[in-house]
Wavefront OBJ file of the C-alpha trace (Angstrom):
o trace
v 3.006 0.317 -18.023
v 0.564 -2.427 -17.119
v 1.153 -6.110 -16.414
v -0.178 -6.970 -19.871
v 2.833 -5.132 -21.328
v 5.497 -7.050 -19.402
v 7.346 -10.215 -20.381
v 10.006 -11.578 -18.044
v 13.077 -13.148 -19.652
v 15.453 -15.069 -17.418
v 18.251 -17.594 -17.492
v 18.829 -20.529 -15.179
v 21.319 -23.272 -14.534
v 20.112 -25.613 -11.810
v 23.144 -27.819 -11.201
v 22.118 -29.659 -8.036
v 19.059 -30.270 -5.860
v 19.486 -27.290 -3.480
v 19.979 -24.956 -6.442
v 16.984 -26.506 -8.228
v 14.832 -25.885 -5.153
v 15.884 -22.234 -4.862
v 15.372 -21.529 -8.558
v 12.021 -23.357 -8.578
v 10.750 -21.176 -5.725
v 11.978 -18.014 -7.453
v 10.374 -18.909 -10.780
v 7.143 -19.990 -9.062
v 7.046 -16.575 -7.374
v 7.453 -14.879 -10.756
v 4.803 -17.118 -12.300
v 2.359 -16.208 -9.519
v 2.109 -12.704 -10.988
v 0.490 -14.143 -14.135
v 3.171 -12.664 -16.389
v 4.818 -14.598 -19.202
v 8.194 -15.881 -17.988
v 10.603 -16.996 -20.731
v 13.400 -19.214 -19.415
v 16.614 -20.365 -21.095
v 17.772 -23.254 -18.908
v 21.442 -23.753 -19.717
v 21.939 -27.403 -18.897
v 19.608 -27.462 -15.901
v 18.574 -30.721 -14.307
v 15.654 -32.470 -16.011
v 13.680 -32.720 -12.738
v 13.990 -28.937 -12.324
v 12.638 -28.246 -15.818
v 9.844 -30.818 -15.418
v 8.769 -29.366 -12.057
v 8.041 -26.009 -13.682
v 5.891 -27.353 -16.514
v 2.866 -27.038 -14.214
v 2.936 -23.268 -14.806
v 1.327 -22.394 -18.122
v 2.989 -18.976 -18.200
v 6.544 -20.338 -17.873
v 7.889 -20.837 -21.388
v 11.139 -22.733 -21.827
v 13.199 -21.331 -24.660
v 15.456 -23.924 -26.270
v 19.074 -23.130 -25.532
v 21.702 -24.522 -27.855
v 25.304 -23.970 -26.796
v 27.251 -22.057 -29.437
v 30.734 -20.676 -29.680
v 29.557 -17.831 -27.423
v 30.173 -18.032 -23.703
v 27.300 -19.868 -21.965
v 25.932 -16.740 -20.277
v 25.836 -14.711 -23.491
v 24.203 -17.573 -25.388
v 21.522 -17.987 -22.728
v 20.760 -14.262 -22.638
v 20.446 -14.152 -26.432
v 18.208 -17.225 -26.396
v 15.809 -15.973 -23.726
v 15.559 -12.499 -25.243
v 14.939 -14.024 -28.663
v 12.083 -16.095 -27.235
v 10.624 -13.150 -25.347
v 10.783 -10.916 -28.405
v 8.481 -13.330 -30.267
v 5.707 -12.718 -27.735
v 3.505 -9.671 -27.865
v 4.099 -6.999 -26.767
v 7.876 -7.105 -27.117
v 8.613 -5.309 -23.839
v 11.068 -7.300 -21.740
v 12.577 -7.212 -18.281
v 15.696 -9.300 -17.819
v 15.790 -11.049 -14.466
v 18.545 -13.349 -13.300
v 17.555 -15.534 -10.372
l 1 2 3 4 5 6 7 8 9 10 11 12 13 14 15 16 17 18 19 20 21 22 23 24 25 26 27 28 29 30 31 32 33 34 35 36 37 38 39 40 41 42 43 44 45 46 47 48 49 50 51 52 53 54 55 56 57 58 59 60 61 62 63 64 65 66 67 68 69 70 71 72 73 74 75 76 77 78 79 80 81 82 83 84 85 86 87 88 89 90 91 92 93 94 95
């Protein structure tokens, strides 16, 4: 498997500034590998989401709360977004 065959799908929930900082560093590290990173941010702070828009390979997948538990809904959302990219090979990473 080569890097061109990998898409990273992850979920986040940055609730406060320290958590936003940790998650930003983790996602920036993933982005540095030039792989597509699909993120379902379940209610994360706006400043956290905006800070990651500088990375063209980080793709925010809209997450709409449903009757499912939050975690399940986020996982479904991020995998749905990742599956629309080519090739549809995904690694699920939770930061």
